[in-house]
PyMOL CGO cylinders between C-alpha atoms (Angstrom):
from pymol import cmd
from pymol.cgo import CYLINDER

trace = [
    CYLINDER, -8.39, -4.13, 6.61, -7.10, -6.33, 3.81, 0.3, 1, 1, 1, 1, 1, 1,
    CYLINDER, -7.10, -6.33, 3.81, -3.46, -7.29, 3.32, 0.3, 1, 1, 1, 1, 1, 1,
    CYLINDER, -3.46, -7.29, 3.32, -3.26, -5.00, 0.29, 0.3, 1, 1, 1, 1, 1, 1,
    CYLINDER, -3.26, -5.00, 0.29, -4.66, -2.06, 2.29, 0.3, 1, 1, 1, 1, 1, 1,
    CYLINDER, -4.66, -2.06, 2.29, -2.17, -2.71, 5.08, 0.3, 1, 1, 1, 1, 1, 1,
    CYLINDER, -2.17, -2.71, 5.08, 0.72, -2.76, 2.59, 0.3, 1, 1, 1, 1, 1, 1,
    CYLINDER, 0.72, -2.76, 2.59, -0.47, 0.52, 1.10, 0.3, 1, 1, 1, 1, 1, 1,
    CYLINDER, -0.47, 0.52, 1.10, -0.62, 2.10, 4.55, 0.3, 1, 1, 1, 1, 1, 1,
    CYLINDER, -0.62, 2.10, 4.55, 2.89, 0.84, 5.32, 0.3, 1, 1, 1, 1, 1, 1,
    CYLINDER, 2.89, 0.84, 5.32, 4.18, 2.47, 2.14, 0.3, 1, 1, 1, 1, 1, 1,
    CYLINDER, 4.18, 2.47, 2.14, 2.49, 5.76, 3.11, 0.3, 1, 1, 1, 1, 1, 1,
    CYLINDER, 2.49, 5.76, 3.11, 4.09, 5.69, 6.54, 0.3, 1, 1, 1, 1, 1, 1,
    CYLINDER, 4.09, 5.69, 6.54, 7.52, 4.74, 5.14, 0.3, 1, 1, 1, 1, 1, 1,
    CYLINDER, 7.52, 4.74, 5.14, 7.42, 7.84, 2.95, 0.3, 1, 1, 1, 1, 1, 1,
    CYLINDER, 7.42, 7.84, 2.95, 7.18, 9.94, 6.13, 0.3, 1, 1, 1, 1, 1, 1,
    CYLINDER, 7.18, 9.94, 6.13, 9.86, 8.14, 8.16, 0.3, 1, 1, 1, 1, 1, 1,
    CYLINDER, 9.86, 8.14, 8.16, 13.31, 9.77, 8.43, 0.3, 1, 1, 1, 1, 1, 1,
    CYLINDER, 13.31, 9.77, 8.43, 15.88, 8.18, 6.11, 0.3, 1, 1, 1, 1, 1, 1,
    CYLINDER, 15.88, 8.18, 6.11, 18.07, 7.13, 9.05, 0.3, 1, 1, 1, 1, 1, 1,
    CYLINDER, 18.07, 7.13, 9.05, 15.34, 4.78, 10.26, 0.3, 1, 1, 1, 1, 1, 1,
    CYLINDER, 15.34, 4.78, 10.26, 14.72, 3.04, 6.94, 0.3, 1, 1, 1, 1, 1, 1,
    CYLINDER, 14.72, 3.04, 6.94, 17.74, 0.75, 7.28, 0.3, 1, 1, 1, 1, 1, 1,
    CYLINDER, 17.74, 0.75, 7.28, 16.57, -0.37, 10.73, 0.3, 1, 1, 1, 1, 1, 1,
    CYLINDER, 16.57, -0.37, 10.73, 13.09, -1.08, 9.37, 0.3, 1, 1, 1, 1, 1, 1,
    CYLINDER, 13.09, -1.08, 9.37, 14.53, -3.06, 6.47, 0.3, 1, 1, 1, 1, 1, 1,
    CYLINDER, 14.53, -3.06, 6.47, 16.73, -5.09, 8.83, 0.3, 1, 1, 1, 1, 1, 1,
    CYLINDER, 16.73, -5.09, 8.83, 13.75, -5.81, 11.07, 0.3, 1, 1, 1, 1, 1, 1,
    CYLINDER, 13.75, -5.81, 11.07, 11.59, -6.94, 8.13, 0.3, 1, 1, 1, 1, 1, 1,
    CYLINDER, 11.59, -6.94, 8.13, 14.38, -9.16, 6.83, 0.3, 1, 1, 1, 1, 1, 1,
    CYLINDER, 14.38, -9.16, 6.83, 14.67, -10.75, 10.29, 0.3, 1, 1, 1, 1, 1, 1,
    CYLINDER, 14.67, -10.75, 10.29, 10.97, -11.59, 10.23, 0.3, 1, 1, 1, 1, 1, 1,
    CYLINDER, 10.97, -11.59, 10.23, 11.12, -13.05, 6.73, 0.3, 1, 1, 1, 1, 1, 1,
    CYLINDER, 11.12, -13.05, 6.73, 12.69, -16.34, 7.78, 0.3, 1, 1, 1, 1, 1, 1,
    CYLINDER, 12.69, -16.34, 7.78, 10.67, -16.84, 10.96, 0.3, 1, 1, 1, 1, 1, 1,
    CYLINDER, 10.67, -16.84, 10.96, 7.64, -18.99, 11.59, 0.3, 1, 1, 1, 1, 1, 1,
    CYLINDER, 7.64, -18.99, 11.59, 4.37, -17.42, 12.71, 0.3, 1, 1, 1, 1, 1, 1,
    CYLINDER, 4.37, -17.42, 12.71, 5.01, -18.61, 16.29, 0.3, 1, 1, 1, 1, 1, 1,
    CYLINDER, 5.01, -18.61, 16.29, 8.48, -17.05, 16.33, 0.3, 1, 1, 1, 1, 1, 1,
    CYLINDER, 8.48, -17.05, 16.33, 7.14, -13.75, 15.00, 0.3, 1, 1, 1, 1, 1, 1,
    CYLINDER, 7.14, -13.75, 15.00, 4.44, -13.75, 17.67, 0.3, 1, 1, 1, 1, 1, 1,
    CYLINDER, 4.44, -13.75, 17.67, 7.03, -14.36, 20.41, 0.3, 1, 1, 1, 1, 1, 1,
    CYLINDER, 7.03, -14.36, 20.41, 9.21, -11.53, 19.09, 0.3, 1, 1, 1, 1, 1, 1,
    CYLINDER, 9.21, -11.53, 19.09, 6.20, -9.23, 18.97, 0.3, 1, 1, 1, 1, 1, 1,
    CYLINDER, 6.20, -9.23, 18.97, 5.24, -10.06, 22.56, 0.3, 1, 1, 1, 1, 1, 1,
    CYLINDER, 5.24, -10.06, 22.56, 8.82, -9.70, 23.77, 0.3, 1, 1, 1, 1, 1, 1,
    CYLINDER, 8.82, -9.70, 23.77, 9.14, -6.25, 22.18, 0.3, 1, 1, 1, 1, 1, 1,
    CYLINDER, 9.14, -6.25, 22.18, 5.83, -5.19, 23.74, 0.3, 1, 1, 1, 1, 1, 1,
    CYLINDER, 5.83, -5.19, 23.74, 7.00, -6.34, 27.19, 0.3, 1, 1, 1, 1, 1, 1,
    CYLINDER, 7.00, -6.34, 27.19, 10.25, -4.42, 26.79, 0.3, 1, 1, 1, 1, 1, 1,
    CYLINDER, 10.25, -4.42, 26.79, 8.39, -1.30, 25.72, 0.3, 1, 1, 1, 1, 1, 1,
    CYLINDER, 8.39, -1.30, 25.72, 5.90, -1.53, 28.57, 0.3, 1, 1, 1, 1, 1, 1,
    CYLINDER, 5.90, -1.53, 28.57, 8.62, -2.13, 31.15, 0.3, 1, 1, 1, 1, 1, 1,
    CYLINDER, 8.62, -2.13, 31.15, 11.13, 0.38, 29.75, 0.3, 1, 1, 1, 1, 1, 1,
    CYLINDER, 11.13, 0.38, 29.75, 11.08, 2.60, 32.84, 0.3, 1, 1, 1, 1, 1, 1,
    CYLINDER, 11.08, 2.60, 32.84, 11.44, -0.34, 35.20, 0.3, 1, 1, 1, 1, 1, 1,
    CYLINDER, 11.44, -0.34, 35.20, 14.35, -1.74, 33.20, 0.3, 1, 1, 1, 1, 1, 1,
    CYLINDER, 14.35, -1.74, 33.20, 16.09, 1.67, 33.27, 0.3, 1, 1, 1, 1, 1, 1,
    CYLINDER, 16.09, 1.67, 33.27, 15.73, 1.85, 37.06, 0.3, 1, 1, 1, 1, 1, 1,
    CYLINDER, 15.73, 1.85, 37.06, 17.05, -1.69, 37.47, 0.3, 1, 1, 1, 1, 1, 1,
    CYLINDER, 17.05, -1.69, 37.47, 20.06, -0.88, 35.31, 0.3, 1, 1, 1, 1, 1, 1,
    CYLINDER, 20.06, -0.88, 35.31, 21.11, 2.02, 37.56, 0.3, 1, 1, 1, 1, 1, 1,
]
cmd.load_cgo(trace, "trace")
């Protein structure tokens, strides 16, 4: 998939996202704007770890 195709798909998905979420998405994209590729990759991995371990983290918090 080309960059242009990806951008078009993002626009399609954004049109279906609830309005309340759009600000969060914009904030997230603005955060990524000033980061290096390595920093973005670390953030991506960290978010994936948190998502995968969500249940464990909830149990630990109790």
